[in-house]
C-alpha positions in Angstrom: -50.9 33.8 -41.3 -49.3 36.4 -43.2 -46.3 36.3 -45.0 -42.9 36.7 -43.1 -41.6 40.2 -43.4 -38.8 39.6 -40.5 -36.6 36.7 -39.2 -34.0 36.8 -36.8 -32.2 33.4 -36.8 -29.8 32.0 -34.1 -28.8 35.5 -32.8 -26.1 35.5 -30.5 -24.4 38.4 -28.6 -22.2 38.7 -25.5 -20.5 41.6 -23.5 -17.0 41.1 -22.2 -17.6 37.2 -22.5 -20.8 37.0 -20.8 -23.6 35.7 -23.2 -26.8 38.0 -23.4 -28.2 36.3 -26.1 -27.7 32.6 -27.4 -29.7 31.3 -30.4 -32.6 34.1 -29.9 -35.2 33.6 -32.6 -37.7 35.9 -33.7 -40.5 35.7 -36.6 -43.0 38.6 -37.6 -45.8 38.1 -39.8 -47.6 40.9 -41.6 -50.9 41.4 -39.9 -49.8 39.9 -36.8 -49.5 41.5 -33.7 -46.0 40.5 -31.5 -45.3 41.0 -28.0 -41.8 40.4 -26.8 -41.9 39.5 -23.0 -39.4 38.2 -20.4 -37.9 38.5 -17.6 -35.1 41.2 -16.7 -31.9 40.3 -18.4 -33.7 38.0 -20.7 -32.4 39.9 -23.5 -35.2 41.6 -25.0 -33.7 45.0 -25.6 -30.4 43.5 -26.8 -32.3 41.7 -29.5 -33.9 44.9 -30.4 -30.8 47.0 -30.3 -29.5 44.3 -32.7 -32.4 44.6 -35.0 -32.1 48.3 -35.4 -28.4 48.4 -35.5 -27.6 49.8 -32.5 -25.6 46.7 -31.6 -23.9 44.0 -33.6 -24.5 40.9 -33.3 -22.1 38.3 -32.9 -23.7 35.3 -34.9 -26.8 34.5 -36.5 -28.7 36.4 -39.2 -31.4 38.9 -39.9 -33.7 38.6 -42.9 -35.8 41.7 -43.8 -38.5 41.2 -46.5 -36.9 38.0 -47.5 -33.4 39.6 -47.6 -30.3 39.5 -45.5 -29.5 42.5 -43.5 -27.0 44.0 -41.1 -28.1 47.5 -40.4 -24.9 49.9 -39.2 -27.1 52.2 -37.1 -30.7 53.2 -36.2 -30.9 55.7 -39.1 -30.2 53.0 -41.7 -32.7 50.8 -40.0 -35.4 53.3 -39.6 -34.9 54.2 -43.5 -35.9 50.8 -43.9 -39.0 50.8 -42.0 -37.9 49.6 -38.8 -38.1 51.7 -35.5 -38.7 50.7 -31.8 -39.4 52.6 -28.4 -36.6 52.4 -25.9 -38.0 51.3 -22.7 -35.2 53.9 -21.2 -36.7 56.9 -22.2 -34.6 60.2 -22.3 -35.7 63.6 -22.7 -34.0 66.9 -23.5 -35.1 69.2 -21.3 -33.8 72.3 -22.9 -36.0 71.2 -25.9 -40.0 71.8 -26.4 -42.0 69.0 -26.3 -42.5 68.9 -30.0 -38.8 68.8 -30.9 -38.5 65.7 -28.3 -41.3 64.0 -30.1 -39.8 64.7 -33.4 -36.2 64.5 -32.5 -34.1 62.8 -35.6 -37.5 62.5 -37.6 -37.0 63.9 -41.1 -40.8 63.9 -41.7 -40.9 67.5 -40.3 -38.1 68.7 -42.7 -38.5 70.4 -46.3 -35.4 71.0 -48.3 -33.3 70.4 -45.3 -35.0 72.7 -43.0 -37.5 72.0 -40.1 -40.8 73.0 -40.9 -41.7 74.3 -37.3 -45.2 74.9 -38.2 -45.9 71.4 -39.2 -44.1 70.0 -36.2 -46.0 72.0 -33.6 -49.3 71.3 -35.4 -48.6 67.4 -35.5 -47.1 67.4 -32.2 -50.2 69.4 -30.8 -52.4 66.8 -32.8 -50.8 63.9 -31.1 -51.0 65.7 -27.1 -54.7 66.4 -27.9 -55.3 63.0 -28.9 -54.4 61.6 -25.9 -56.1 64.3 -23.5 -53.0 66.5 -23.0 -53.8 69.8 -21.8 -50.3 71.6 -22.5 -48.8 73.5 -25.3 -46.3 71.5 -27.3 -44.2 74.7 -27.5 -43.6 74.6 -23.9 -39.9 73.2 -22.9 -39.9 69.9 -21.2 -38.1 71.3 -18.2 -41.3 73.4 -17.6 -43.2 70.3 -17.3 -43.4 67.9 -14.2 -41.5 64.8 -14.2 -44.6 62.5 -14.5 -44.3 60.3 -17.4 -47.2 58.1 -18.2 -46.4 54.7 -20.2 -50.1 54.4 -20.5 -52.6 56.7 -21.9 -55.5 55.7 -20.4 -58.3 57.8 -18.6 -58.1 55.7 -15.5 -54.2 55.6 -15.4 -54.0 59.7 -16.2 -56.3 59.9 -13.4 -54.2 57.9 -10.9 -51.3 60.1 -11.5 -52.9 63.3 -11.8 -52.1 66.0 -8.8 -54.9 67.4 -7.1 -55.7 71.0 -8.5 -54.6 72.5 -5.0 -51.3 71.2 -5.5 -51.0 72.5 -9.3 -52.3 75.9 -8.0 -49.2 75.9 -5.7 -46.5 75.0 -8.3 -47.8 76.3 -11.7 -45.2 74.5 -13.5 -46.4 71.3 -12.5 -48.2 69.7 -15.5 -48.3 66.0 -16.7 -46.1 64.8 -19.5 -47.6 62.2 -21.7 -44.4 62.2 -23.9 -43.9 58.4 -23.4 -47.3 57.7 -24.8 -46.6 60.3 -27.6 -43.8 58.7 -28.9 -45.1 55.2 -28.7 -48.3 56.4 -30.7 -46.2 58.6 -33.2 -43.6 56.1 -34.0 -45.6 52.6 -34.7 -43.8 49.9 -36.2 -44.4 49.1 -39.9 
């Protein structure tokens, strides 16, 4: 097994006196793949929100690369190389597809300004890589409300609207933003 890069030890969290996590443990090792699974209400999202500084934990400790950490917010966690894809996926309909993909991502900024050409190019590459057929410069509100969580061809075909429906509603186009965010923001 690879070296341990992250340990969450004895994590506890309660909301209004109701325990959401009690003695939760998580260990991640370099070079391994981990799946965090459980029933609804088991505390998976809460544990990840604690890790990324969205929630404070009531007890326990987090070690990252052998050092104790306590991120105050998601930006601090991301700066350290820790990011998550939230299962509650929210979009800003008045922004473009590219703006939604890169929201809060400083990698498309140069000297404090957004490099629009680089952002549109990178976003279009992501859309193209999963078979998207729309421009990332379109506003999200112009797309259909279909959000794919799996970019596999079989799943895309299962949810694709018939071409006759597309002709009737020209603005109806599938949105692959959920898959793109997962592809663009891999954990490190």
